[in-house]
Wavefront OBJ file of the C-alpha trace (Angstrom):
o trace
v 34.555 27.705 27.502
v 32.387 24.537 27.554
v 34.084 21.259 28.213
v 34.218 18.432 25.700
v 31.579 16.580 27.800
v 29.200 19.549 27.616
v 29.711 19.905 23.873
v 29.033 16.214 23.389
v 25.853 16.404 25.422
v 24.705 19.446 23.432
v 25.250 17.589 20.143
v 23.267 14.674 21.509
v 20.439 17.009 22.521
v 20.309 18.448 19.018
v 20.380 14.964 17.500
v 17.390 13.981 19.601
v 15.520 17.071 18.500
v 16.307 16.309 14.847
v 15.036 12.755 15.344
v 11.832 14.046 16.870
v 11.270 16.378 13.931
v 12.129 13.562 11.476
v 9.562 11.390 13.238
v 6.899 14.032 12.620
v 7.844 14.283 8.952
v 7.660 10.516 8.669
v 4.226 10.584 10.317
v 3.101 13.134 7.716
v 4.472 10.826 4.974
v 2.446 7.876 6.367
v -0.656 10.079 6.478
v -0.136 11.105 2.828
v 0.225 7.447 1.895
v -3.056 6.622 3.680
v -4.847 9.504 1.948
v -3.517 8.309 -1.425
v -4.805 4.820 -0.712
v -8.283 6.152 0.157
v -8.238 8.291 -3.005
v -7.204 5.258 -5.002
v -10.189 3.383 -3.606
v -12.516 6.216 -4.508
v -11.047 6.363 -8.035
v -11.266 2.588 -8.304
v -14.982 2.720 -7.561
v -15.552 5.634 -9.877
v -13.866 3.938 -12.829
v -15.339 0.457 -12.358
v -18.781 1.591 -11.190
v -20.324 0.194 -14.362
v -18.928 -3.286 -13.749
v -21.548 -5.908 -13.045
v -22.037 -6.933 -10.303
v -21.645 -3.471 -8.768
v -20.625 -4.832 -5.398
v -17.369 -6.013 -6.990
v -16.229 -2.429 -7.663
v -17.340 -1.390 -4.186
v -15.412 -4.266 -2.633
v -12.252 -3.283 -4.540
v -12.630 0.325 -3.360
v -13.244 -0.876 0.209
v -9.990 -2.811 0.216
v -8.030 0.363 -0.534
v -9.963 2.300 2.115
v -9.201 -0.376 4.717
v -5.549 -0.210 3.754
v -5.711 3.549 4.362
v -7.189 3.001 7.858
v -4.402 0.448 8.596
v -1.784 2.952 7.447
v -3.227 5.666 9.698
v -3.172 3.275 12.673
v 0.422 2.198 11.976
v 1.507 5.832 11.566
v 0.071 6.662 14.975
v 1.537 3.639 16.691
v 5.011 3.964 15.205
v 5.195 7.697 15.842
v 4.107 7.371 19.437
v 6.544 4.560 20.084
v 9.494 6.625 18.884
v 8.253 9.802 20.598
v 8.080 7.945 23.911
v 11.788 7.101 23.718
v 12.929 10.681 22.897
v 13.456 13.674 25.143
v 12.746 17.027 23.529
v 15.228 19.775 24.286
v 14.518 22.830 22.109
v 11.966 21.222 19.718
v 8.267 21.276 20.551
v 7.064 17.875 19.374
v 3.505 16.771 18.770
v 1.990 15.022 21.775
v 0.677 11.461 21.641
v -2.819 12.895 21.783
v -2.168 15.142 18.747
v -0.772 12.189 16.758
v -3.869 10.197 17.788
v -6.386 12.937 16.910
v -4.859 13.316 13.414
v -4.821 9.609 12.765
v -8.342 9.185 14.166
v -9.771 12.028 12.056
v -8.299 10.616 8.853
v -9.472 7.112 9.785
v -13.019 8.324 10.502
v -13.079 10.168 7.197
v -11.994 7.063 5.376
v -14.583 4.889 7.122
v -17.244 7.499 6.257
v -16.070 7.410 2.622
v -16.403 3.632 2.625
v -19.861 3.830 4.080
v -20.934 6.347 1.497
v -19.699 4.037 -1.287
v -21.922 1.250 -0.033
v -25.009 3.103 1.093
v -25.405 6.113 -1.204
l 1 2 3 4 5 6 7 8 9 10 11 12 13 14 15 16 17 18 19 20 21 22 23 24 25 26 27 28 29 30 31 32 33 34 35 36 37 38 39 40 41 42 43 44 45 46 47 48 49 50 51 52 53 54 55 56 57 58 59 60 61 62 63 64 65 66 67 68 69 70 71 72 73 74 75 76 77 78 79 80 81 82 83 84 85 86 87 88 89 90 91 92 93 94 95 96 97 98 99 100 101 102 103 104 105 106 107 108 109 110 111 112 113 114 115 116 117 118 119 120
């Protein structure tokens, strides 16, 4: 029969694993928020495209796209900071590189979207 100390350590291990998984869900929530901001920028430009001067609608859209990039960066930074402090036991968490690749890909897509708004 396990001792009280061993049971307490096991509960702590499971709590850390739950925190790691919650961190990944939070990261996904941040990414969704960033995607929504980029989509809002695209919609903003589509709706107000007929506004004169046209650069005004593009500028408004660009603001939302830049917010999306900032959200992706913050999601990466916050997730990696928490992941650094946790020790996985039975969970298989995303690595810092995987968090970074996801955030970088969404950021690059948003920047490309912004460039397309201005130059196409």
